[in-house]
C-alpha positions as CSV (number, residue, x, y, z in Angstrom):
1,M,-30.4,117.6,11.8
2,N,-30.4,121.2,10.6
3,W,-33.5,123.0,9.4
4,I,-32.7,122.8,5.7
5,A,-32.6,119.0,5.9
6,R,-35.9,118.9,7.8
7,I,-37.6,121.1,5.2
8,F,-36.2,118.9,2.4
9,M,-37.4,115.7,4.1
10,G,-40.8,117.2,4.7
11,L,-41.2,118.3,1.1
12,L,-40.0,114.8,0.0
13,G,-42.7,113.2,2.1
14,L,-45.3,115.5,0.7
15,V,-44.2,114.6,-2.9
16,F,-44.4,110.9,-2.0
17,L,-47.9,111.4,-0.5
18,A,-49.1,113.3,-3.5
19,A,-47.7,110.6,-5.9
20,I,-49.6,107.9,-3.9
21,L,-52.8,109.9,-4.0
22,F,-52.4,110.5,-7.7
23,F,-51.9,106.8,-8.5
24,L,-54.9,105.9,-6.3
25,L,-57.1,108.4,-8.1
26,F,-55.8,107.1,-11.5
27,F,-56.6,103.5,-10.4
28,I,-60.1,104.5,-9.3
29,V,-60.9,106.2,-12.6
30,F,-59.4,103.3,-14.6
31,A,-61.4,100.7,-12.6
32,T,-64.6,102.7,-12.9
33,L,-64.2,103.1,-16.7
34,R,-63.4,99.4,-17.0
35,W,-66.5,98.6,-14.9
36,L,-68.7,100.7,-17.1
37,L,-67.3,99.3,-20.4
38,T,-67.1,95.6,-19.5
39,G,-69.8,95.3,-16.8
40,R,-67.5,93.4,-14.5
41,K,-67.1,94.8,-11.0
42,P,-63.6,95.5,-9.8
43,Q,-62.1,92.9,-7.5
44,V,-62.0,95.4,-4.6
45,V,-65.8,95.9,-4.8
46,M,-66.5,92.2,-4.9
47,V,-64.3,91.5,-1.9
48,W,-65.9,94.4,0.1
49,Q,-69.4,93.1,-0.7
50,Q,-68.4,89.6,0.4
51,F,-66.9,90.9,3.6
52,S,-70.0,92.9,4.3
53,A,-72.3,89.9,3.7
54,M,-70.2,87.8,6.0
55,R,-70.2,90.5,8.7
56,Q,-74.0,90.8,8.4
57,G,-74.3,87.0,8.7
58,F,-72.1,86.9,11.7
59,K,-74.3,89.6,13.4
60,Q,-77.4,87.5,12.6
61,G,-76.4,84.3,14.3
62,G,-72.8,83.3,14.2
63,F,-70.3,82.5,11.5
64,R,-71.8,79.2,10.2
65,S,-75.3,80.6,9.6
66,G,-74.0,83.7,7.9
67,F,-71.3,82.1,5.8
68,G,-73.7,80.0,3.7
69,Q,-76.0,82.9,2.7
70,G,-73.7,84.3,0.1
71,F,-72.6,80.9,-1.2
72,E,-75.9,79.3,-1.8
73,P,-75.4,78.8,-5.6
74,F,-72.2,76.9,-4.9
75,R,-73.9,74.7,-2.4
76,R,-76.6,73.9,-4.9
77,K,-74.0,72.9,-7.5
78,S,-72.2,70.6,-5.1
79,A,-75.5,69.0,-4.1
80,A,-76.2,68.3,-7.8
81,F,-72.9,66.7,-8.3
82,A,-73.3,64.6,-5.1
83,Q,-76.5,63.1,-6.6
84,D,-74.7,62.0,-9.8
85,D,-73.1,58.6,-9.2
86,Q,-70.7,58.7,-12.1
87,V,-67.6,60.7,-11.7
88,V,-64.8,60.4,-14.3
89,D,-61.4,61.2,-13.0
90,V,-59.2,59.8,-15.8
91,E,-59.8,59.0,-19.4
92,V,-58.2,55.7,-20.3
93,R,-56.2,55.3,-23.5
94,E,-54.0,52.6,-24.8
95,V,-50.2,53.1,-24.8
96,V,-48.5,51.4,-27.8
97,E,-44.9,50.3,-27.4
98,D,-43.9,50.8,-31.0
99,A,-45.3,54.4,-31.2
100,P,-43.0,56.9,-32.8
101,R,-40.9,58.7,-30.2
102,L,-38.6,61.6,-30.3
103,P,-35.0,60.8,-31.1
104,P,-32.6,60.6,-28.2
105,R,-30.9,63.9,-27.3
106,K,-27.3,64.2,-28.2
107,P,-25.0,65.4,-25.5
108,H,-23.8,68.9,-25.8
109,E,-20.3,69.0,-27.3
110,P,-18.1,71.8,-26.2
111,G,-16.7,73.5,-29.2
């Protein structure tokens, strides 16, 4: 490859890198403003915090003991549901044979 093509490819790579950095900066500003306006943390922050909590739990005594620390509210909810003996999966309703139905579809006629 001649030197002009190498310079062109290098500049093309720099433009691509600059575009990626620009969009990353734009996303960070957008996510921060949305966080400040709505109060909801960005998904990236929540995943990172969950990962850090799991890593700390793993250091403190293995995967099982660390995994439950961040998920205690969910465990309490499931225990509350386990104490309730009535679970309704399906609501029953009567099906009437003579109920009005849609008219049958007419076959498509080429025309």
